[in-house]
N, C-alpha and C positions, 0 to 999 in steps of 0.2 A: 247244541253242544253235546258231545258224547263223552262217555267216561265218567268216573266218579268225581263229584264235586267235593272240594276240600275245605274252603275257607268262606265264611259268610260274615257280612256286616249287617247288623240290624239297627236302624235308628228308632228312637222311642222304645228301646228294648227294656226299659225299666219296669214294665208291667203291662197289663191288659193284653191286647192282641200282639203287640211287639214282644212282650215277655214270653208269651206262649209260643210264638214262632221261633224265637231264639232257642227255647228249650227243645222244641221238636227237631230243629236242624242239628242241634248238638246230639240229640238221641240218635239221629241218622248217621252220626259219625263225623260231622263237620266240626272244625274249629270255629267258634263264633266270637266275633267282636261285638260286644253289647255296648251300644252307645246311647247316651241319654243326656239331656240337659241337667238332670238331677243325678249326680254320681252315686249317691246312696241307693237310689232305686236300681241303677245298673248293677251295683255291687250285690244287691239281693238276688237279682236274676242270675248273675254269674255264680254266686254261692250255691244256689239251688241246682244249677247245672253241674257244678263240681261234685255235689253230694250224690248225684246220679252217675258219676263217673265220666262226665263229659268234659270238654275243654272249652274254656271261655276266658276272655280278657275284657276289661272294661275301659271305656274312653268317655270322658266328659265331652259333650259335643253340643254346641248351639248350631243347628243346621241353617240358621239365618245368616251365618257368617261364612262366606265362601272361603276365606283364608283358613278358618278352623276346619272346614270340611276337607279341603285339599291336604292340610297337614295331618288330619286323622287317617285318611286313606294312605298317605305316605308312610305313616307309622305302622299301620297294619301290615302293609306290604314289606316294610323293613323287618318286622318281627317274624312273619310267617311266609314271606316270599311271593304271595299272590293274593288275588281276591276273585273268588269264583261267583259269589252271589251277593247282591245288595238287596235288602228289603227295606223300603221306605215306609216306616210306620209312624214317624214323628208327626204329630198333628194336634191342633187345638180346636175347640168349639167356642162359639159366642152366640148368645141368645139375646136378640134385641130387635125391636121394631125397626124396619129398614129406614123409615123416615127419621128416626132418632139416632141412627148409627153414627158414631163419631169417626172422622177420618182415621185417627190413630188406631182405633180398634179394628176397623176394616183392614188397614195396612198390616196390622200385627198378624191377623189370621192369614192374609196372603203371604206374608214373609215366612211363616212357619210351614204352612200346608203346601203351598205351591212353589215359592222361590226356593225353600229349603230342599224340596224334592228335586227341583232342577239342578241345584248345586251338587247334590249327592250323585245324581245320575251323571253329571258331567265328570266329576272326579273319578267315580268308579268306571265310567265308560272309557276314559283315557287309559286307565290301567288294563281294562279288559281288552281293548284294542291292541295294546302292546303285547299281551300274553296270548292272544289268539282266541278269545271267547269268554263268555260268562252269561249270567242270567240276572236280570233286574226285575224285581217284583214291587210294584207300587200299590199302596193301599188307597183305593178310591172309596166310593160310597154310592149307595142308591141315590144320594143327593145329586150325583152328577147327571141324573136323567129325570128326576122328579122334583116337584116344587114342595118346599117345606117353609111355612111361615116363620119369620123371625130368625132364619138361619141363612140369609142371603150370602154373607161372605164365605161360609163353609161350602155352600153349593157351588159358588163361583170357583173356588179353589179345586174342588173335586172334579168339576167339569174340565178344568185346566189339566189336572192330572191324567184324566182319560185321554185328552188330546195329546198330551206329552207322550204318553205310552205309545199311541199309534205312530206318532212322528218318529220317535227314536227307534221303534221296531223296524220300520222300513229303511231308515237311514243306516242302522248298525247291523242289519242282517248280513251284509257281505263280510262283516268282521266276526261272524259266528256268535253274535250277541243276541239273545232273546230278551224282549221287554214285554212284560205282561202286567195286568192290574187285577186286583181282587176288589170287588165292590160288595162289602158285607152289608147285611141288613142290621137289625138290632142285635147287638151282642151283649152278653151279660158281663160287662166290665164295670169297674168302680164308677166310671164316668156316667154310664147309663143308669146304674142304680141310684146315683146321686140325683140325676135328672128326674127319676121317678119319685124319689123322696121329696124333692123340692116342688113337685107338681109341674115341672117344665114339660114333662111328657106323662100322659095318663096311661098307666100300665094296662088297664082294662081295655082301653081303646086300641092300643098297639097290639096286644095279644089277640084281640078280636079280628084284626086285619091280617094276621099271619096264619095261613092254613094249618101249619104244624102246631099252632097254639103254644109256642114257646120261643124264648130267645135262643140264639146260638151261643154255645160255649166258646171261649177264646180258642180252645184246643181244636175245635172244628175248623176254624179259619186257618189255624196253624197246619192242620192236615192238608188243606188245599194248597197252602204255600209250599209245603214239602213236596207235594206232587209236581207243582209247576216248576220247582227248582231242580227236579230230577231229570235224568235222561229219558224217563218215560214220557215226558212232555216235550220232547225235542222238536215236534212240528207245530207247537203252539206259540205264536208270537203276535203281538199287536192287539190282543184281545183283552176285554174287560169281563172277567168272570164274576157273575153275580151269585152270592151265597146268602139267601134271605128267607129260607123256609117257605118260599112261594109268595111272599108279600107283593112283589112287583107284578105278578101275573094274576093276582086275585082281585076280582071285582064282584060285588054283590049284584 
């Protein structure tokens, strides 16, 4: 897609990576629809964007409900006329021994991380086909390619997101739609900090396996998303871009 992009929708935009991406896209001049299952969180992101002189609106959205997803995309288009960029950040984690995992917990992770991403891609894709192009950025994870104990549902969903990205990229390329994924490593979000505090992840072990010896800041992932959304990345589609400080290529 060429030319300036104008309107972006960010799911899970209430904080963490999603909030940082929403803020960065707004700083780049886009009108941003901040969506989140928690409206107060979305409101905080939109308020921060407004304080910086950006344009943002908020939408309460449960991505597991395809009817809500369709209605939200319709509302965004009705308000601003188009949808140029979709960023799928909504996601949840679940820590449990695989043999003890309850079906309802497994299905809940799939519903948010994978099915929600599919529904959002479909709704945005229909609009982008009508208007002649767009960019979809899915947030995947290193877990799409590596094994992590006790996080099987999360890994399954992120592998699915990577496959979804490739499939839609080749199917929708004739419509001038690019579909890409970002696979972050460990990012300094509230979720990761909580995992460190609870002992679910040992910080000294993690940092010892990252060549840069630090976590990513959410803004660094947002910088990559801004590039992928821009015309400068016009020939990049179907790829899962890893941003992990060297974690995935480091072996003792």
